[in-house]
C-alpha positions, 0 to 999 in steps of 0.5 A: 848230651854225648856227641854220638846222641846228637844227630846232624840234620844235614848229615841226616838229610844228605844220608836220606837223599843219596839213598834214594837217588841210588834206589838203595832202601838199605844201604850196604856201606855202614857209614850210609845207614841210619839207625834208630834207637829204643828210645828214639835216638837216630844214629847216622853211620856206624851205631853204637853196640850193645843195645836194640837198634832198628834199621831205617828204611831209606826209601822216599816217604809216601811216593809209592802211595801217591804213585799208587793212588794215582795209578788206582784212580785211573784203573777204578775210573776204566775198570769198576762200575760207573757209580764208583767214587773215590772217598777222601775223608779223614776216616775213610780213604778209598772206593765205594761201589755197587753191583748187581751179582750174577744172581741179581742181588745188589751188593754195595762195597768199599775197598781200601788200602791198608798199608799192606794190602787192599781190603774190602768191606760190605756195606749193603746189604748188612750181613755181618753176624748173619753168617760165620767167617768160615761159612761166609768169608766175612768178618763180624766187622763187614770185612770180606776175607779175601785170602788166607794170608796176612790180613785177608786182603789182596795185593792190587786194587784190581784183585780186591775188586774182582775178588769181591764180585766173585765173593758176592756170587759166593754170598748168594750161594750161601744165602740160598742155603748152600755152602760157600761155592769157591772154597775147597773145603765146600765142594760139591755140585750146584744146582742152581 
């Protein structure tokens, strides 16, 4: 093993901690950078050339997730239905809640953070396969399509929850035999 392949763990720790203290996720100084090779090699400082390298984000591990979860727990307790409960299971980690739509139908949803955005799954009533993705903005796996971009989620718990409530009212309209009302490609007057 050559010297360039050996990683000084103390130097690695110092580079990461220094970047975190300075708030630099991607340090400008080449001596303060870490990169990873295609076979898992870790390089500190200037990396070798002529091979594929990936830059390492130097920010704190999981700090945003924990901070986000604490804020979300607080927000959910104040803004979501009283029956909302936080599920912390190895297969599922998020909020389960039930509410009545504007037309009186009961909906149970599960909202979770997938690492990029907040996704919502319909738990009850079971409607997957009854309406198409474009007709009801519901994927075959029960996940709601809440946006056009990036995996169909929302950037915050608040936006995912509020959009799921709006979606339920739109689904009530679809179940009554009309097009989904909250989509620009389904415009017409509703006499409901």
